[in-house]
N, C-alpha and C positions, 0 to 999 in steps of 0.2 A: 144053420147059420146063414144060408143063402138068402133067407127072407129077412134076416136081421141087418144090422148095418153099423154105422159109425156116428159118433158125435164129436165135434171139435169145440173145445172150450179153451180159449175163445178164438174167434175168427175176425177180430177187429182189424188186423192188418190185411191190406189188399192182396199181398202175396199169399197169405194163408188162405183167404177165401178163394183165390184162383186155383191154388193147388188142390184143395179139398173139394172144390166144385168139380174139378176134373176127376177126382177120385170117385165121384158119384156115377161115373160111367161103369164102375166095377161093383160098387156097393151102394145101397141107399144111405143117405146121411143127413145130418142136421148140423148147420153152422150156428153156433151160439155167439152172439155179440153182447157184451156186457159193459155198461158205462155207469159212472156216477150220475145221479138223476139230473144234475144241472148241465152236464155235458150232453146228456140225452136230449134235454129240452132244446139246447142250442142246435143240435143236429136235426131237430124236427121229428123226433121219435114219437112224440105224443100226438101227432097229427096222423090222420088217415089210417088208423089201426096198425101202425108199424110195430107195436108191442105184441101183437098177436102172432101166432105161428103162421108163417107164410110159405107157400110153395113157390120156389124160384124156377124150377124146371122139373122134368120127370125125375123122380127119385132124389130130389134135393129140396130141403126146407131150411128156413132161417127162423130163429127165435131170438128176439132182442129183450134184454132186461135193463130197466132203469133202476139203479140200486142206491141205497142210502150212502151218505158220506162215510168213508172209512171201511167200506165193505171189503176192499182188497187187502188192506194192511191191518189197521187197528181192530176191526171187527171180524177178522179172518176166521177166528175160532168158531164164531156163531154163524157167519154168513155162508161159508163153504159147504157144510153138510146140508143146510136147507136148500141152497142153490142147486147142489148136485141132485137131490131128490126131485126138485121141481123140473130140472132138465130131463131126468129119466122119464117122468110122466109125459112131458111134451114129446119126447122121442117115441114113446109108445103110441101116442096119438098119431104121429106122422107115419111111422113105419109098421105099426101093428104089434111090435114087440120091443122090449128094451134093447138098447144098442149093445152089441158084443164088443165093439172096439171103441174105447174112449181115448181121445187125443187131447193132451193137455199142453198148452203153449207156455206155461210159466210154472216155476217151482212153488209159487204161492197158491196153486191149486192142489197141493199135497193133501190137505185135509179133505178136499172133495174126493180125491182118489180113495182115501181111507173109508169115507162114508158110503160110496157107491160100490166098492169092491168089484171093479169091472172084470170081465172074463179075459180081456187083453188090453193092457194100458200102454199107450205110446206117449213119450215125452218129446215135444217138438220145439226146442228153443230156437228162436230166430236171431238171437244176439247173445252176447255175453252179458247177462243181466246184472252182474256185479257193478257195472258202470251206470246203470239206470238210476239207482238211488244210493249215492256214495255213503250216506250215513247208515244205510241198511246193508252194506256190502257183506259184512260178516254173516248176518242172518240169511241173506240171499244165498250165499255160498253153502251154508249148512243145509238149507232146505233143498237146494239143488243136488247136493251129494246124496241125500235120502231119496229124492225123486229118481235119480239115475239108477240107484240100486233096486227100487221097487218097480220101476217100469219094465215091461217085457221087451220094449224096443225103444231106442233113443234115436231120433232122426234129426241130425244137425244140418243146417244150411251151408256150413263151410267145413272144409277138411281140417282147418286149424282148430275149430271148436270140437270137432269129432275127436281129434287126437287128445285134446285137453280132457274131455269127459271120459275117454276110455281109461284114463289113469284112475278114475274113481271106481271102476269095476274090473280089477285085474283078473278076477276069476272067469269073467265072461265078456271080454272086450268086444267080441264080435256083435254084441247086441247094439252097439253104438255105431251108426252108419251115417253116410253123407248123401243127402238129396238136396241139391242146390235150389235156390230161388230161380225164377224164369221170367219170361216175357209173355204178356197176354196175347191172344190171337190177333188182335187188331194191329199189332206191330209187324205182323207177317204179311199183311195185305198192302198193296200199293195204295198210298194215301190218295185221298180225293184231290184231283188236280186243282179244283177251285180253292181248296184249303191250302194247298202248297203255294198257289199264286198269291193268296192273301198274306201268308207269312212272308213270302219274298218281298211283297210290297211294303209290309210293315217294317221289315228289317232293312229295307233298301236305303234308309237314311244313315245307317251305321257304316263307318268305314270297314272295308273288307281287308283281310279275311275275317270271317266270323267264327269264333270259338265259343261253344255252348256247353253249359253245365246245367243239368236238370235236377231240381230239388233244392232242399234247404242245406246250405253249406255248414251249418253249425255242428260242431263236434266231429265233423267228417273231413273237411277240406284242409289241405296244407296251404295256408295263406301265403307262405313264403314263395312257393312255386307259382302261384297265381300272380303275385306282385312281380316276380322276376320275368314272367312272360309278358305282362303288361308293359314293363319298362323296355323290353327288347323289340317291340313291334309296333306298327302303326294301325293294326286292325282293331277289333273290338272283342271283348270277352263278355258274353251274355250269361247272366244267372236267371234261369227261369224257375220261379218259385217264390223267392222272397220279394216283398214289396219294397224293401230297403236293404241295401248292402250292409254286411257286418262292418263294424268300425275299422278293422284292419285293411279293408279294401276300398274305402271311400276316397282316399287321396288320389286315386288314379282315374282320370277322366275317361279312359277307354275301357273301364270296367263298369258295366251297366246292369241294373236289376230291372227286369221287365214284368215282374209279377207272375202270378199263377197262370199256367197253361192248362186248359180243360183237357180231361183225359183223352177224348176223341181227337183233339187237336195236336197232341204230342207227337205222333208220327210225322205229321206235316212240318211241325216246327223243327224236328231233328233233320229232316231232309233239306230244310232251308239253310242250315248251317254248313260250314266247310269242314270243321274238325270238332269232335266231341271230346270233352274233358271229364276226367274223373281222378283228380289228383288227391288221393286220400292221404291224410296224415298217418305216418307210421306209428301205430299204437296198438295195444292189446285189444281195445274195443273194435278198431277197424279190421284187424287181422281175423277176427271171429265172424265177420260179416260176409254176406253174399249180396252185393248191391244190386237191387232190381234194375237200376239204370244201366248197369253193365250189359245185361242181357237184352234190354230194350235198345241200347246203342248197337249191339251186334246185329239185331234184326233189321235195323235201319239201313245197313250197308255202308254207313259213313266211317271214315277213319277215326281211330280212337287212340288217345294218349292218356295214360294214368300213372298212378303210383300206389304202392301197397295193395296190390291186387293178387292175393294169394290164390284166387280161384281160377286163374288163367296161367298158361304157359306162354311167356312172351316170344318164344322161338317158334312154336307151332301154331299158335292161335291167332296170329295176325294183329296183335295189339301191342303197341309200344308201351312198355312199363319202365318208368324212370326211377332211378335210385338217388337222384340229386336234383337240385334246382337247375343246374346247368344242363343236365341231360333232358329234363322235362322241356326246357325251352327249345333245345335243339330238335327234339322229336316233333314238338308241336309245329315249329316253323318248317321243318322238312315236309310234314304232311300237308301243311297249308300251301306249300309250293308245288304240290303234285307228287309227293314222294310215296303215296299209297300205290300198291301194285296189285295185279290180278291175283297173285298167289295169296296175298294177305286178305283180299276181299273174299276169296273162296274159303279160306280158313275161318274167317268170322262167320260166313254163312253156315258152315258145318257146325260151328259152336252154337250158333243160334238155333239150328235144327235140333240140337241135343238138349235145348233148354225151353222147349215148348211145355206148357203145363200138362197136356195129355201124356207126353213122354215121361215127365217127372212123376206124375201120379201113378203111372204103371210101375215105375221103378219102386216107389214106396209100397204099392200093393204087393209086389213080388217079395219085398222084405218082410211084410207081415206074414205072408203065406210061408216063407222060408223059416220064420221063427216058430210058427205054430201050424205044422201040417195038419190038415183036417179042419182048421178053424173056419175055412170058407169052402162050401160045397163046390163040386166041379161045375154045377149049373151056373154058379156066379162068376166063373172064370170067363173072360172074354175069349171068343173063338179066334183062332189063328188060321188063316187060310182064306176061306170064302169071304169072311167079314173084313179082311184087310184090303184096303184099296190100293190100286196100282199107284206107286209114288207116295204112299202114306209113310209117315215116320214110324219108327219102332214103337209099339205100344199104342198106336193110333188107329182107330176104326175108320171106316169109309165116311161116316157122318162127321167125325171130328176133322178129317182131312179136308172135306168139302167146305167147311166153314172158314178155312184159312185163306182161300182165294189165291190170287196171284202172289207169288213170293217175290220179295225184294232182294235182288242180288247185286245191285250196283250202288 
């Protein structure tokens, strides 16, 4: 097994590609990205050979598929067995052997699992998928129940979803585990000073304090909390992501949409803000999530106020978690007035350290080995001792630690 590896179907989410990209430090792997052909064309996949098998780094490849309309749902019965066999061939080209570990990100890959009959199957849900397609919620739930039973390991990004899926396999609840999302390495490096200066200049026209939210607020944000904060202060709430605010937020002049922020610019944007917001609406959908922005916020060192954050402990993790609009406003204003303290900053730094992708990938790798002793030869196991760098995070090698650069602690 040391010479074999893993394949991820699919790695369309950035968090998925980051996690399993780090897993390639332990095993060779292939990341599969699959889209309907019109989406693939808009993404530029038909240019520059992007549909060919590509090597991303040592022991890691990517294979993209542009597929016909309906491949995921209506043509599932036909498309999944064919796609699985094609992926197996591509993995053999990349790694020299068919993959031993198949990682499926959706219950709609159940027929692929049946067709390829992997030696070890991992189900890795990144959300509660029942809410993705409301009209298909019943079908999604039925497929997921079978996927959970057939998988050798189920890796949930949230403790809430782990507990929900454990109820589906009462005879073996231990196979359902929790490995959170994390933050990419660029968030752990000191942002480029010129980039920070550009953002401070760009945001200089907005009245301070600046409260920032990163990403699309649709289906996630409690608009009542945001409106209450806007009405209670004279600063500015910035939404980085949408070109236009959702209708419920447009009536407030101190809530502004600034459009998308390029990935490499995000750390500098966060540093230019005063307080970072993540006021999630309390819902089943949000309870099952592990928001990427939460870990990216922690790595920035900035104070954070949020709501419906089941992945953190508001007492020990240095993050203010509100349970009402009034509490959210009070926490946000206290932090904007300098209410953050050294103990909370240190707690967020520790939390950020626990959510680097090398650490999370090692945690996932250990779960695989624990479920199937002997699946991975000892030669494939990372060395502990001489390979570990001074000051490295748990599960992180000298090379991985070196790429992080200077850590942000303020």
